[in-house]
TORMARVEX-205053 format. One record per atom (N, C-alpha, C): residue in three letters; x, y, z. Coordinates in steps of 0.001 Angstrom, whole numbers, padded with zeros to 6 digits, always signed. Each point is the difference from the previous one (the first is absolute). Example, Ala and Ser with C-alpha at 12.3 -4.5 7.8 and 13.67 -1.06 7.14 Angstrom:
BEGIN
Ala+013190-005690+007800 Ala-000890+001190+000000 Ala+000900+001200+000000 Ser-000350+001050-000720 Ser+000820+001190+000060 Ser-000770+001090+000730 
END
This chain:
BEGIN
Met-197003-049819-027932 Met-001423-000295+000174 Met-000173-001487+000178 Lys-000797-000377+000962 Lys-000230-001423+000241 Lys-001491-000323-000089 Asn-000300-001038-000742 Asn-001346-000542-000034 Asn+000085-001409+000551 Ile-000566-000225+001167 Ile+000159-001291+000669 Ile-001338-000725+000027 Phe+000038-001207-000525 Phe-001190-000835-000034 Phe+000271-001252+000812 Leu-000878-000312+000906 Leu+000132-001220+000785 Leu-001072-000962-000450 Ile+000422-001097-000581 Ile-000930-000982-000537 Ile+000041-001229+000882 Leu-001072-000239+000716 Leu-000053-001147+000891 Leu-000574-001186-000761 Leu+000757-001069-000054 Leu-000396-001187-000723 Leu-000073-001186+000950 Val-000833-000946-000295 Val-000276-001110+000911 Val+001030-001103-000175 Leu+000515-000515+001111 Leu+000883-001170-000016 Leu-000858-001256+000026 Ile+000156-000851-000990 Ile-000752-001240-000055 Ile+000642-001058+000881 Val+001317-000008+000028 Val+000705-000890+000909 Val+001009+000815+000776 Phe+000472-000541+001092 Phe+000970+000701+000838 Phe+001389-000132-000584 Val+000716+001121-000065 Val+001369+000003-000472 Val+000869+000579+001103 Ser+001063-000695+000350 Ser+000910+000531+001005 Ser+001172+000657-000694 Cys+000439+001148+000491 Cys+001116+000733-000576 Cys+001100+000144+001031 Lys+001214-000202-000433 Lys+001144+000149+000867 Lys+000967+000982-000632 Thr+000391+000976+000776 Thr+000946+001050-000421 Thr-000383+000601-001347 Gly-001312+000168-000203 Gly-000466+000684-001201 Gly-000131-000876-001226 Val+000382-001284+000082 Val-000114-000898-001144 Val-001031-001059+000332 Cys-000999-000139-000874 Cys-001116-000880+000316 Cys+000238-001426-000461 Asp-000742-000915+000602 Asp-000018-001391-000406 Asp-000952-000125-001187 Tyr+000526-000355-001157 Tyr-000805-000006-001222 Tyr-000514-001393-000369 Lys+000021-000945+000917 Lys-000435-001351-000335 Lys-001462-000015-000436 Asn-000810+000876+000591 Asn-001408+000078-000360 Asn-000319+001318-000699 Leu+000968+000497-000754 Leu-000131+001335-000589 Leu-001197+000112-000925 Asn-000373-001105-000664 Asn-001130+000066-000915 Asn-001326+000160+000738 Lys+000008-000043+001322 Lys-001242+000103+000756 Lys-000071+001262+000859 Val+000974+000881-000137 Val+000039+001150+000879 Val-000044+001300-000773 Ser-000080+001070+000748 Ser-000008+001328-000592 Ser+000801+000928+000896 Phe+000132+001251-000432 Phe+000664+000979+000843 Phe-000906+000359+001179 Gln+000611+000302+001142 Gln-000768+000579+001093 Gln-000337+001442-000318 Ser+000983+000729-000509 Ser-000234+001395-000364 Ser+001027+000442-001025 Val-000328+001049-000723 Val+000881+000576-001013 Val-000008+001508+000166 Thr+001177+000599+000040 Thr+000109+001454+000085 Thr+000639+000523-001277 Ile-000633+000977-000640 Ile+000505+000598-001232 Ile+000248+001483+000241 Asp+001234+000460-000247 Asp+000255+001428+000116 Asp+000722+000514-001232 Thr-000252+001232-000346 Thr+000556+000633-001194 Thr+001348+000620+000330 Leu+001045-000402-000727 Leu+001338+000547+000228 Leu+000162+001361-000668 Phe-000469+000107-001247 Phe-000020+001319-000638 Phe-001021+000019-001116 Gln-000452+001194-000333 Gln-000919+000232-001109 Gln+000593+001065-000912 Asp-000212-000180-001304 Asp+000542+000932-000978 Asp-000698-000275-001322 Lys+000130+000902-000951 Lys-000525-000254-001338 Lys+001050-000787-000755 Ile-000093-001339+000078 Ile+001061-000866-000515 Ile-000585-001358-000363 Ser+000628-000677-000937 Ser-000380-001362-000370 Ser+001190-000922+000240 Ile-000161-000958+000916 Ile+001072-000920+000373 Ile-000417-001422-000335 Arg+000845-000689-000777 Arg-000260-001399-000333 Arg+001136-000929+000406 Ala+001035+000533+000629 Ala+001137-000842+000385 Ala+000583+000504+001306 Ile+000104-000901+000989 Ile+000631+000348+001271 Ile+001032-001067+000356 Gln+000962+000382+000833 Gln+001096-000895+000408 Gln+000322+000277+001463 Ile-000007-001036+000822 Ile+000319+000164+001422 Ile+001498-000167+000198 Asp+000617+001012+000597 Asp+001433+000001+000276 Asp+000207+000388+001463 Lys-000048-001009+000878 Lys+000155+000217+001448 Lys-001047+000986+000486 Asn+000422+001200+000402 Asn-000931+000969+000565 Asn-000591+000945-001045 Lys+000262-000279-001277 Lys-000498+000864-001067 Lys-000924-000771-000937 Ile-001071+000653-000403 Ile-000899-000545-001022 Ile+000195+000847-001249 Trp+000776-000525-000939 Trp+000277+000713-001248 Trp-001193-000120-000948 Tyr-000145+000986-000867 Tyr-001048-000048-001008 Tyr+000498+000595-001309 Ala-000545-000521-001088 Ala+000211+000546-001345 Ala-001353+000456-000516 Ala-000037+001161-000665 Ala-001295+000608-000284 Ala-000010+000705-001353 Asp-001098+000686-000257 Asp-000166+000731-001249 Asp+000721+001352+000074 Lys+000009+000710-001122 Lys+000600+001332-000120 Lys+001458+000025+000456 Gly+000720-001107-000260 Gly+001425-000065+000295 Gly+000342-000068+001469 Arg-000968-000319+000851 Arg+000231+000070+001437 Arg+000387-001342+000618 Tyr+000838+000071+001007 Tyr+000346-001150+000825 Tyr+000334+000517+001391 Gly+000023-000891+000973 Gly+000343+000434+001344 Gly-000208-001110+001002 Phe-000036+000375+001270 Phe-000252-000988+001040 Phe-000681+000665+001191 Tyr-000683-000835+000768 Tyr-000562+000417+001268 Tyr+000850-000616+001089 Asn+000518+000831+000905 Asn+000861-000449+001081 Asn-000858-000339+001217 Leu-000015-001283+000380 Leu-000829-000443+001112 Leu+000523+000485+001344 Asp+001282+000344+000080 Asp+000571+000490+001250 Asp-000363+001460+000265 Thr+000034+000797-001062 Thr-000270+001433+000167 Thr-001419+000392-000411 Asn-000738-000966-000626 Asn-001348+000278-000502 Asn-000010+001164-000989 Gln+001034+000017-000846 Gln+000108+001045-001009 Gln+000200-000608-001385 Lys-000459+000731-001016 Lys+000148-000422-001399 Lys+001115+000789-000659 Met+000856-000689-000736 Met+001004+000643-000836 Met-000361-000300-001454 Glu-000066+001024-000832 Glu-000367-000212-001402 Glu+000889+000823-000921 Asn+000405-000614-001104 Asn+000745+000672-001053 Asn-000698-000210-001333 Arg+000396+000785-000976 Arg-000587-000100-001336 Arg+001126-000065-001031 Ile-000128-000929-000935 Ile+000954-000117-001095 Ile-000621+000614-001254 Thr+000708+000909-000608 Thr-000479+000617-001238 Thr+001015-000255-001107 Lys-000516-000215-001201 Lys+000864-000195-001173 Lys-000710+000593-001203 Asp+000521+001104-000465 Asp-000598+000709-001135 Asp-001476+000284+000315 Ser-000867-000303-000925 Ser-001435+000216+000223 Ser-000741-001298+000267 Leu+000748-001072+000333 Leu-000606-001312+000204 Leu-000856-000030+001256 Lys-001119-000693-000087 Lys-000851-000241+001161 Lys+000324-001402+000541 Leu+000935-000067+000920 Leu+000469-001283+000503 Leu-000992-000579+001004 Glu-000291-001282-000165 Glu-000860-000709+000944 Glu+000711-001264+000448 Phe+000352-000046+001280 Phe+000743-001129+000547 Phe-000973-000979+000658 Arg-000085-001221-000559 Arg-000892-001027+000556 Arg+000758-001234+000467 Ser+001329+000023-000085 Ser+000823-001116+000466 Ser+001031+000522+000984 Ile+000215-000754+001081 Ile+001002+000375+000986 Ile+000607-001270+000581 Ala+001309+000038+000276 Ala+000701-001143+000591 Ala+001212+000540+000745 Gln+000670-000871+000750 Gln+001128+000481+000787 Gln+001087-001045+000162 Thr+001215+000496+000248 Thr+001114-000788+000513 Thr+000378+000608+001347 Ala+001053-000493+000600 Ala+000422+000548+001291 Ala+000422+001460-000118 Lys+000509+000385-001173 Lys+000548+001344-000166 Lys-000904+000967-000747 His-000896-000505-000841 His-000743+000900-000882 His-001468-000379-000136 Ile-000790+000987-000389 Ile-001369-000170-000447 Ile-000013+000178-001516 Phe-000830-000777-000687 Phe-000113+000108-001458 Phe-001459+000253-000361 Ile-000238+000973-000892 Ile-001344+000260-000503 Ile+000053+000033-001521 Leu-001103-000416-000628 Leu-000020-000170-001450 Leu-001243+000648-000583 Asn+000206+000870-000977 Asn-001083+000660-000718 Asn-000713-001004-000903 Val-001334+000107-000106 Val-000745-000993-000760 Val+000218+000116-001514 Ala-000074+001215-000540 Ala-000144+000138-001448 Ala+001238+000585-000655 Asn-000116+000242-001291 Asn+001101+000459-000845 Asn+000373+001450+000289 Pro+001283+000252+000328 Pro+001082-000970+000178 Pro-000042-000631+001390 Ala+000351-001275+000069 Ala+000114-000661+001295 Ala+001279+000475+000674 Leu-000144+000581+001181 Leu+001147+000537+000735 Leu+000074-000686+001360 Leu+001086-000740+000225 Leu+000196-000702+001258 Leu+001005+000797+000828 His-000468+000508+001141 His+000828+000849+000855 His+000493-000769+001222 Arg+001262+000198+000329 Arg+000576-000493+001251 Arg+000046+001169+000983 Ile-000510-000220+001212 Ile-000141+001072+000978 Ile+000728-000376+001289 Ser+000721+000936+000564 Ser+000655-000243+001279 Ser-001049-000154+001098 Lys+000359-000699+001079 Lys-000984-000301+001041 Lys-000477+001247+000763 Asp+000740+001107-000118 Asp-000504+001236+000601 Asp-000938+000738-000944 Gly-000157-000524-001223 Gly-000941+000551-000954 Gly+000485+001190-000788 Lys+001247+000402+000174 Lys+000471+001252-000589 Lys+000731-000160-001329 Glu+000709-001116-000187 Glu+000801-000187-001210 Glu-000673-000992-000944 Thr-000149+000411-001255 Thr-000610-000876-001005 Thr+000910-000116-001225 Lys-000063-001164-000633 Lys+000779-000235-001208 Lys-000775-000939-000915 Ile-000077+000322-001281 Ile-000625-000892-000976 Ile+000973-001134-000319 Val-000407-001240+000292 Val+000860-001157-000248 Val-000471-000819-001195 Tyr-001182+000326-000532 Tyr-000487-000688-001204 Tyr-001023+000892-000680 Gln+000070+000060-001318 Gln-000974+000754-000784 Gln-000357-000795-001236 Glu-001290-000021-000312 Glu-000466-000721-001188 Glu-001013+000863-000743 Asn+000267+000212-001273 Asn-000879+000813-000831 Asn-000670-000875-001049 His-001304-000103+000081 His-000780-000755-000984 His-001460+000386+000185 Glu-000720+000144-001103 Glu-001389+000440+000087 Glu-000890-000978+000767 Lys+000412-001271+000073 Lys-000811-000994+000694 Lys+000464-000274+001434 Val+001074+000647+000430 Val+000543-000329+001318 Val-000992+000377+001099 Phe-000202-000916+000943 Phe-000875+000231+001145 Phe+000375-000998+001086 Tyr+000701+000476+001034 Tyr+000474-000890+001063 Tyr-001021-000081+001134 Asp-000155-001213+000543 Asp-001066-000288+000950 Asp+000476-000299+001418 Ser+001202-000577+000154 Ser+000388-000477+001326 Ser+001508-000197+000077 Met+000538+000054+001226 Met+001434-000186+000223 Met+000219-000595+001388 Gln+000943-000967+000109 Gln+000354-000629+001274 Gln+001482-000375-000018 Phe+000554-000265+001181 Phe+001369-000489+000130 Phe+000004-001362+000689 Trp+000865-000892-000498 Trp+000220-001277+000696 Trp+000861+000215+001236 Asp+001014+000846-000133 Asp+000907+000328+001097 Asp+000665+001338-000318 Asp+001054+000331+000682 Asp+000637+001310-000207 Asp+000729+000117-001334 Lys+000189-001102-000700 Lys+000716+000023-001278 Lys-000919-000178-001207 Glu-001005-000842+000118 Glu-000786-000399-001163 Glu-001443+000463+000105 Gly-000488+000610-001076 Gly-001364+000493-000046 Gly-000621-000172-001362 Ile-001303+000240-000086 Ile-000742-000213-001243 Ile-001130+001013-000105 Ala-000277+000438-001214 Ala-001153+000845-000294 Ala-000674-000537-001257 Met-001314+000169-000080 Met-000727-000515-001165 Met-000998+001031-000494 Gly-000295-000119-001319 Gly-000960+000897-000612 Gly-000756-000679-001125 Asp-000891+000756-000609 Asp-000803-000513-001109 Asp+000886-000357-001186 Pro-000480-000899-000861 Pro+000802-000418-001152 Pro+000303+001152-000954 Ile+001222+000012-000484 Ile+000389+000859-001115 Ile+000065-000846-001268 Ala+000499-001233+000152 Ala+000028-000961-001107 Ala-000979-001128+000344 Asp+000445-001263-000082 Asp-000903-001125+000256 Asp+000275-000666+001349 Cys+000552+000784+000953 Cys+000221-000504+001354 Cys-000215+001147+000981 Leu-000135-000339+001260 Leu-000037+001045+001013 Leu+001321+000761-000013 Asn-000047+001262+000342 Asn+001197+000832+000027 Asn+000633-000134+001391 Ile+001087-000769+000115 Ile+000606-000288+001301 Ile+001458+000423+000008 Ile+000381+000769+001028 Ile+001396+000388+000192 Ile+000474-000503+001356 Thr+001293-000272+000117 Thr+000578-000467+001262 Thr+001293+000750+000300 Thr+000357+000018+001273 Thr+001292+000524+000436 Thr+000715-001075+000793 Arg+001310-000078-000145 Arg+000809-000954+000766 Arg+001089+000725+000783 Asp-000075+001334+000045 Asp+001041+000780+000678 Asp-000589+001028+000969 Gly-001104-000372+000641 Gly-000585+000882+000996 Gly-000808+001147-000551 Gly-000385-000086-001262 Gly-000823+001040-000600 Gly+000756+001087-000724 Asn+001322-000130-000098 Asn+000793+001012-000697 Asn-000186-000070-001509 Ser-000238-001212-000517 Ser-000265-000171-001424 Ser-001083-001054-000183 Trp-000771+000141-001096 Trp-001124-000896-000278 Trp+000072-000464-001450 Asn-000376-001252-000234 Asn+000047-000572-001344 Asn-001291-000742-000306 Lys-000419+000118-001258 Lys-001233-000628-000435 Lys+000213-001493-000269 Ile-000953-000836+000440 Ile+000019-001425-000350 Ile-000523-000144-001423 Pro+000760-000620-000912 Pro-000455-000145-001386 Pro-001277-000829-000087 Cys-000820+000286-001004 Cys-001263-000707-000162 Cys+000190-001494-000245 Asp+001131-000396-000583 Asp+000197-001429-000242 Asp+000301-000764+001295 Lys+000166+000726+001109 Lys+000200-000633+001304 Lys-001281-000002+000834 Leu-001086+000542-000563 Leu-001251+000149+000739 Leu-001156-000672-000734 Pro-001040-000410+000730 Pro-001195-000520-000672 Pro-000650+001085-000863 Lys-000598-000421-001097 Lys-000694+000945-000865 Lys-001314+000439+000637 Val-000352+001258-000189 Val-001290+000477+000474 Val-001047-000199-001086 Met-001256-000071+000441 Met-001117-000096-000924 Met-000430+001406-000438 Glu-000744+000081-001069 Glu-000503+001291-000470 Glu-000886+000631+001078 Gly+000281+001241+000334 Gly-000800+000694+000997 Gly+000385-000290+001434 Glu+001085-000753+000214 Glu+000459-000314+001351 Glu+000987+001068+000455 Ala-000224+000542+001189 Ala+000883+001039+000541 Ala-000017-000106+001519 Ala-000005+001121+000696 Ala-000045-000003+001464 Ala-000572+001327+000470 Phe-000222+000099+001313 Phe-000590+001204+000587 Phe+000887+000531+001118 Ala+000325+001277-000078 Ala+000827+000629+001036 Ala-000896+000510+001124 Ala-000664-000939+000687 Ala-001021+000356+000981 Ala+000549+000205+001396 Ser+001036-000804+000380 Ser+000446+000042+001403 Ser+001415-000522+000195 Asn+000775-000105-001083 Asn+001360-000551+000051 Asn+000021-001442+000504 Thr-001055-000758-000328 Thr-000059-001409+000407 Thr-000127-000935-001199 Asn+000455+000432-001172 Asn+000072-000892-001156 Asn+001130-001005+000148 Ile+001029+000374+000762 Ile+001137-000889+000264 Ile-000037-000410+001465 Val+000151-001303+000251 Val+000107-000512+001369 Val+001271-000839+000083 Ile+000784+000210+001057 Ile+001254-000726+000195 Ile-000008-000701+001355 Lys+000346-001278+000004 Lys+000229-000768+001216 Lys+001291-000801-000195 Gly+001079+000428+000655 Gly+001284-000650-000222 Gly+000434+000182-001443 Asn+000331-001092-000672 Asn+000363+000058-001419 Asn-001209-000062-000920 His-001172-000281+000568 His-001226-000157-000787 His-000577+001363-000367 Thr-000441+000127-001251 Thr-000558+001251-000493 Thr-001251-000277-000821 Trp-001055+000745+000277 Trp-001234-000100-000774 Trp-000346+001373-000571 Ile-000449+000025-001239 Ile-000480+001217-000643 Ile-001396-000287-000545 Val-000953+000899+000256 Val-001375-000217-000448 Val-000345+000956-001135 Ser-000826-000487-000910 Ser-000429+000802-001147 Ser-001514+000150+000007 Gly-000478+000869-000877 Gly-001433+000219-000122 Gly-000342+000504-001385 Gly-001256+000391-000169 Gly-000465+000413-001319 Gly-000776-001120-000658 Lys+000247-000188-001300 Lys-000724-001042-000722 Lys+000480-001401+000360 Lys+001154-000077+000654 Lys+000508-001265+000538 Lys+000581+000293+001366 Ser-000278-000871+000977 Ser+000446+000248+001371 Ser+000683-001255+000533 Arg+001338+000073+000139 Arg+000783-001181+000362 Arg+001014+000331+001087 Val+000709-001048+000444 Val+001052+000157+001003 Val+001307-000517-000588 Phe+001002+000874-000060 Phe+001336-000351-000482 Phe+000865-000331+001214 Tyr+000780-001071-000101 Tyr+000747-000479+001174 Tyr+001462-000280-000334 Ser+000877+000440+000910 Ser+001426-000315-000095 Ser+000473-000544+001343 Ser+000724-001107-000029 Ser+000536-000599+001223 Ser+001437+000439+000269 Asp+000594+000759-000954 Asp+001430+000310+000087 Asp+000286+001486-000233 Arg-000783+000849+000638 Arg+000222+001445-000049 Arg-000009+000574-001418 Gly-000923-000484-000804 Gly-000207+000594-001310 Gly+000829-000534-001131 Asn+000759-001057+000249 Asn+000831-000567-001071 Asn-000789-000910-000928 Ser-001022-000676+000518 Ser-000865-000833-000841 Ser-001441+000186+000459 Trp-000948-000201-000937 Trp-001398+000313+000275 Trp-000944-001055-000555 Ser-001116-000194+000694 Ser-001138-000767-000516 Ser-001244+000861+000204 Val-001108-000388-000600 Val-001228+000785+000118 Val-001175-000939+000227 His-000959+000440+000837 His-001106-000863+000405 His-001338+000727-000133 Glu-001011-000743-000427 Glu-001338+000547-000204 Glu-000684+000269+001343 Thr-000945+000943-000011 Thr-000825+000262+001182 Thr-001472+000090-000417 Pro-000917-000212+000955 Pro-001437+000114-000305 Pro-000564+001390+000257 Ile+000872+000971+000281 Ile-000458+001373+000253 Ile-000669+000565-001258 Val-001014+000836+000172 Val-000704+000598-001126 Val+000994+000687-000937 Gln-000160-000214-001285 Gln+000900+000560-001002 Gln-000743+000128-001323 Gly+000640+000587-000982 Gly-000634+000133-001304 Gly-000240+001428-000436 Lys+000038+000934+000965 Lys-000156+001415-000323 Lys+001242+000766+000469 Thr+000138+001220-000465 Thr+001197+000789+000310 Thr+000188+000217+001486 Met-001100+000202+000749 Met+000093+000351+001417 Met-000424-001145+000921 Thr+000200-001228-000437 Thr-000290-001157+000844 Thr+001292-000732+000328 Gly-000044-000797+001065 Gly+001142-000849+000304 Gly+000522+000155+001409 Ile+001262-000420+000190 Ile+000658+000072+001301 Ile+000598+001395+000185 Phe-000384+000657+001070 Phe+000551+001313+000328 Phe+001016-000086+001130 Thr-000032-001099+000771 Thr+000840-000102+001185 Thr+000234-001457+000377 Ala+001140-000259+000644 Ala+000331-001353+000443 Ala+000838+000062+001259 Asp-000059-001072+000782 Asp+000916-000159+001118 Asp+000207-001480+000255 Phe+001173-000342+000501 Phe+000310-001370+000404 Phe+000418+000022+001466 Tyr-000506-000988+000753 Tyr+000393-000135+001400 Tyr+001345-000699+000112 Asp+000200-000988-000884 Asp+001253-000759-000066 Asp+000138-000518-001421 Ala+000861-000959-000219 Ala+000254-000489-001357 Ala-001187-000745-000595 Asn-000967-000397+000822 Asn-001128-000800-000484 Asn-001330+000740+000001 Asn-000268+000760+001042 Asn-001321+000593+000195 Asn-000059+001432-000517 Gly-000911+000219-000950 Gly-000132+001324-000594 Gly-001435+000373-000271 Phe-000221+001295-000232 Phe-001344+000521-000244 Phe+000078+001072-001074 Ile-000913-000032-000952 Ile-000104+001025-001026 Ile-001398+000599+000031 Ala-000095+001277-000339 Ala-001290+000683+000010 Ala+000000+001092-001046 Gly-001166+000510-000264 Gly-000156+001049-001004 Gly-001455+000101-000383 Gly-000289-000344-001258 Gly-001380+000032-000454 Gly-000162+000814-001264 Asp-001115+000685-000086 Asp-000327+000837-001151 Asp-000050+001450+000472 Tyr+000984+000790-000403 Tyr+000102+001384+000464 Tyr-001200+000831-000447 Glu-000664-000421-001066 Glu-001148+000746-000503 Glu-001303-000430+000667 Ile+000038-001137+000728 Ile-001164-000463+000775 Ile+000528-000324+001395 Lys+000234+001029+000787 Lys+000763-000154+001237 Lys-000706-000824+001071 Asn-001318-000141-000070 Asn-000707-000779+001014 Asn-000149-001473-000381 Gln+000559-000402-001123 Gln-000080-001405-000424 Gln+000922-000849+000876 Asn-000586-000862+000832 Asn+000791-000743+000979 Asn+000081-001499-000295 Phe-000002-000329-001270 Phe+000260-001385-000397 Phe+001125-000035-001024 Ser+000707-001121-000045 Ser+001154-000182-000890 Ser+001058+001080+000213 Asn+000112+000498+001228 Asn+000952+001083+000286 Asn+000969-000337+001122 Lys-000041-001217+000538 Lys+000920-000417+001059 Lys+000304-001483-000147 Ala+001276-000363+000142 Ala+000391-001399-000157 Ala+001184-000303+000897 Ile+000143-001268+000334 Ile+001026-000441+000939 Ile+000804-001146-000602 Thr+001275-000083+000380 Thr+000849-001125-000380 Thr+000668-000575+001237 Thr+000241-001294-000023 Thr+000766-000660+001063 Thr+001195-000759-000567 Asp+000239+000172-001306 Asp+001118-000701-000642 Asp+000968+000977-000681 Gly+000146+001166+000590 Gly+000963+000962-000517 Gly-000418+000709-001264 Gly-001291+000019-000308 Gly-000485+000742-001154 Gly-000168-000814-001266 Lys+000223-001314+000089 Lys-000188-000838-001199 Lys-001478-000120-000347 Thr-000836-000159+001033 Thr-001442-000092-000215 Thr-000704+000966+000951 Trp-001157+000494-000453 Trp-000754+000980+000761 Trp-001471-000405+000063 Lys-000630+000298+001125 Lys-001410-000330+000200 Lys-000750+001234+000462 Leu-001116+000299-000676 Leu-000831+001121+000419 Leu-000544-000239+001401 Thr-000140+001066+000764 Thr-000522-000101+001356 Thr-000950+001148+000276 Ala-000880-000185+000987 Ala-000953+001032+000431 Ala-000783+000576-001181 Glu-000512-000877-000836 Glu-000793+000451-001145 Glu-001291+000679+000459 Asn-000254+001175-000573 Asn-001179+000805+000350 Asn-000035+000371+001474 Gln+001173+000064+000616 Gln+000115+000403+001404 Gln+001096+001049+000140 Gly-000088+000777+001066 Gly+001073+000919+000326 Gly+000137+001151-000982 Phe+001253+000417-000208 Phe+000289+001202-000770 Phe-000127-000206-001500 Gly-000144+001110-000712 Gly+000046+000000-001456 Gly+001422+000291-000451 Tyr+000156+001023-000843 Tyr+001349+000351-000453 Tyr+000906+000320+001188 Ala+001213-000573+000006 Ala+000999+000279+001030 Ala+001291+000429-000658 Ser+000667+000981+000600 Ser+001261+000483-000552 Ser+001205-000558+000732 Cys-000182-000514+001243 Cys+001143-000525+000750 Cys-000458-001063+000989 Val+000745-001106+000063 Val-000225-001052+001000 Val+001317-000281+000704 Gln-000062-000238+001305 Gln+001180-000354+000786 Gln-000361-001056+001034 Tyr+000919-000954+000194 Tyr-000163-000964+001084 Tyr+000326+000668+001331 Ile-000749-000358+001030 Ile+000309+000445+001354 Ile+001187-000816+000499 Pro+001073+000640+000453 Pro+001176-000745+000470 Pro-000344-000954+001143 Lys+000734-001094+000067 Lys-000131-001010+001052 Lys-001399-000605+000076 Ser-000695-000034-001129 Ser-001371-000522-000020 Ser-000096-001383-000625 Asn+001145-000632-000291 Asn-000012-001346-000576 Asn-000800-000048-001302 Ala+000114+001072-000789 Ala-000675+000119-001300 Ala-001521+000042+000119 Lys-000509+000302+001189 Lys-001448+000084+000215 Lys-000509+001435-000103 Gly+000792+000965+000470 Gly-000471+001375+000076 Gly+000322+000805-001244 Leu-000998+000713-000530 Leu+000148+000824-001195 Leu-000736+001319+000198 Leu+000519+001044-000635 Leu-000633+001312+000042 Leu+000053+000596-001402 Thr-001097+000632-000429 Thr-000035+000640-001313 Thr-000531+001421+000117 Val+000441+000846-000928 Val-000576+001336-000157 Val-000405+000164-001454 Gly-000960+000885-000219 Gly-000466+000234-001357 Gly-001332+000724-000005 Ala-000717-000110-001108 Ala-001240+000748-000182 Ala-001081-000396+000987 Ser+000069-001225+000543 Ser-001018-000471+000952 Ser+000329+000373+001436 Gly+001180+000572+000232 Gly+000428+000308+001351 Gly+001086-000940+000461 Ile+000150-000125+001319 Ile+000987-000904+000587 Ile-000711-001282+000427 Tyr+000508-001136-000476 Tyr-000557-001311+000352 Tyr+001088-000870+000601 Tyr-000404-000948+000846 Tyr+000960-000941+000570 Tyr-000579-001409+000017 Ser+000904-000965+000007 Ser-000366-001418+000087 Ser+000915-000687+000992 Phe-000558-000947+000783 Phe+000793-000799+000921 Phe-000020-001477-000375 Asp-000450-000300-001219 Asp-000051-001405-000428 Asp+000560-000161-001413 Ser+001104+000677-000255 Ser+000722-000095-001283 Ser-000811+000502-001176 Gly-000965+000870+000246 Gly-000754+000595-001090 Gly-001302-000678-000338 Val-000409-000978+000798 Val-001273-000689-000250 Val-001177+000912+000311 Ser+000092+000758+001087 Ser-001044+000945+000362 Ser+000630+001339+000365 Trp-000792+001079-000144 Trp+000527+001359+000188 Trp-000968+000847+000799 Lys+000557+000926+000802 Lys-000795+000977+000723 Lys+000533+001396-000292 Gln-000920+000948-000044 Gln+000397+001378-000268 Gln+000451+000676+001284 Leu+001158+000626-000075 Leu+000568+000715+001137 Leu-000307+001490-000076 Ser-000037+000540-001221 Ser-000256+001424-000212 Ser-000573+000199-001389 Thr-000821+001019-000161 Thr-000575+000315-001313 Thr+000868+000973-000788 Asp+001161+000349+000525 Asp+000894+000954-000661 Asp+000467-000559-001341 Ser-000439+000619-001082 Ser+000311-000479-001354 Ser+001138+000768-000647 Thr+000702+000844+000764 Thr+001023+000875-000579 Thr+001413-000557+000123 Leu+000168-001164+000623 Leu+001337-000551+000230 Leu+000443-000860-001176 Asn+001262+000142-000388 Asn+000552-000756-001130 Asn+000943-001113+000424 Thr+000729+000191+001093 Thr+001072-000938+000335 Thr+000144-000097+001508 Ile+000467-001166+000483 Ile+000125-000243+001436 Ile+001182-000913+000267 Arg+000707+000214+001126 Arg+001107-000859+000414 Arg-000024-000160+001519 Phe+000393-001184+000473 Phe+000098-000268+001430 Phe+001415+000272+000488 Ile+000100+000646+001166 Ile+001291+000164+000658 Ile+000233-001158+000976 Asp-001083-000565+000527 Asp+000009-001216+000801 Asp-001423-000544-000001 Glu-000257-001052+000783 Glu-001321-000629-000053 Glu-001099+000867+000596 Asn+000347+001046+000729 Asn-000985+000842+000653 Asn-000220+001353-000664 Thr+000886+000393-000931 Thr-000079+001345-000561 Thr+000260+000006-001500 Ala-000862+000708-000728 Ala+000169+000171-001441 Ala-000111+001484-000341 Phe+000584+000365-001138 Phe-000090+001363-000513 Phe-000584-000059-001401 Ala-000906+000924-000294 Ala-000644+000046-001307 Ala-000006+001428-000514 Ala-000019+000127-001322 Ala-000018+001321-000634 Ala-000791-000080-001289 Gly-000396+001155-000480 Gly-000775+000047-001231 Gly-000246+001426-000425 Gln-001274+000317-000135 Gln-000367+001343-000419 Gln-000011+000945+001195 Asn+000987+000893+000016 Asn+000028+001147+000915 Asn+000355-000310+001450 Lys+000499-001224+000293 Lys+000319-000258+001403 Lys+000840-001260+000168 Met+000571-000106+001217 Met+000632-001220+000481 Met-000564-000292+001381 Ile-000332-001265+000257 Ile-000597-000374+001278 Ile+000781-001128+000657 Arg-000224-000164+001299 Arg+000549-001126+000758 Arg-001176-000805+000557 Ile+000101-001325-000104 Ile-001044-000882+000517 Ile+000636-000894+001070 His-000538+000053+001203 His+000537-000826+001090 His-001065-001017+000401 Phe+000415-001270-000001 Phe-000909-001100+000311 Phe+000285-000536+001400 Lys-001050-000238+000755 Lys+000117-000644+001301 Lys-000716-001337-000051 Phe+000731-001074+000323 Phe-000603-001337-000036 Phe-000528-000378+001369 
END
């Protein structure tokens, strides 16, 4: 089933495009010529984590489900993992060249390694604790990866692999910054962890909302304050992205007041050491996922969440609504012209024409 929307937007200045890649020198002054949105599949499903693997869009979902949509055949492959009477909910997904990894949020935390054809699964890490709740997972390369979750003791719960995901080990709390009372994270879109080269950022939320930073693949850490709304259980940073080692964006807000569009978006230009609120009382309210538009020189941003789909061409200073669809949880770009998003009951493709 396809639902196609053509949104004609006004160009304020002329932009020339060559071989499909636009000149972004004046990106803060332009908009899309048109946007086409089509539905890849619909189902009774909740998806909060997707991973682009060449011609496949992998997803991790509720009720023990995972799978991929094949862009070549336009078909969905889905499997289900069952273990005793557990209701498994996978909200984290990551990949190496050989495998896909998905991680269950709650007790017991079950990290599965999956073959690229989707048929073979193996539990490579298990953690049993009443407080265990994993939020996000990423890989630096084919050998080293990281996953993070809510605190069990007085630090974030962080595990790493150095052997391609075959084994995982917890970072001791004495090697990590201490968390504040009521500080945790949100498994909203698998964007609590952001990796650029050796640089790693982890965002927290709740009664305290900060950015944890490692310059050496998780061996040492510092933590930095943010001005994002905080102080309650459901406030704080829900999502983050970095364009490069310096330019980053965090978003979120108050999940209980989803239309509150102040103190919910901030930008950094110094690698996350300092943050500045932007677009106060403008644009979207609560957001579950933010992503930089590739090749946009840190100017282009796209968000999904309760307010719909929003975009910015000036590093987040101003925002325009692209769609009122409030059911999307997570989004990823395959290139500067195409993104894929998923959430409640569907996966969609968004194609941008400049």
